[in-house]
C-alpha positions, 0 to 999 in steps of 0.5 A: 369891772371885777371884784377881787379877793386877794390873799398875801404871801408868807411875808404878810400884807406888805407895802408891795402887795398893797401897791399891787392892789392899788394898781388893780383899783386904779384900773376900776376893780374892787379889791379886798385884801384880808390880812391873814396874819393880823398885821404881821409882816416878815423880813424873810420868806423863812420867817413868814413860813415859820409863822404860818407853820406855827399858826397852822396852814389849816388856820390860814385856809380857814381865815381865807374862807372867813374873809370871803363869807360876807362877800358876794359870789362872782369873785376873782380869787387872787393869791400870791404864793402862800395866798394861793392856798385859800384863793385856789380853795375858794375858786374850786369850792365856793360857787359862782367864782368868776376866775382865779389868778395864782401867782408864784404857786399852784396846788394840784387841782385834785387837792380841792376836788378838781377844777370847776367847769367854766372858771378861768384861771391863770398861773404866773411864776418864774421858770427857774423859781426853786419853790415853783419849779422845784417843789411840784407847783410847775407840774401842778400848773401844767396839769391844770393848764392842760385839763381846764378849758380856760387856763393859762400858764405864764412862765417868766425868765428868772429864778425869783419867787416873789417877783411881783412884790415891789417892796421885796428884794426879789422884785422884777419890774419888767416881769411884773409889768408883763404879769400886770398887763396879763392880769388886767386883760384877764380881769377885763374879759367878761 
């Protein structure tokens, strides 16, 4: 079973993300869910992004790195939207990563020095998500999927951004069920 370090999106560590972590735990995986916002959650994506901007994106990254400090190598790094920043940073720069799951976002691999050989990665997003498709993430994900040996890009029909968080209005149960199956298959691959 996998040991996972899961980072929340800009609305914080919501009930829906706790539920998602619970699903992974129920499948036998160990999941750590650090709260990069010190318990704050936000009713809107804009509110969360404003807070992250005030906190500083460097601080979000630093807190993500600190969350991994006492954990062993061999982690799978999972990030939701804003949480992709620390997940991708750690997958690319902390030795021994077992894999990365990037949900709703993807940074250019060159942002952190290129994708490491032997680290599998999956990117999941809705094909018409205005943040993912309209702000460069889709291009970064396509480039990553074509450059990395063990990479997958999964696009779901729809335009919602945080569709895998059951506590938000953007939740899409059918897309999340498929995403969850793919994530569990990824985690079960040695």
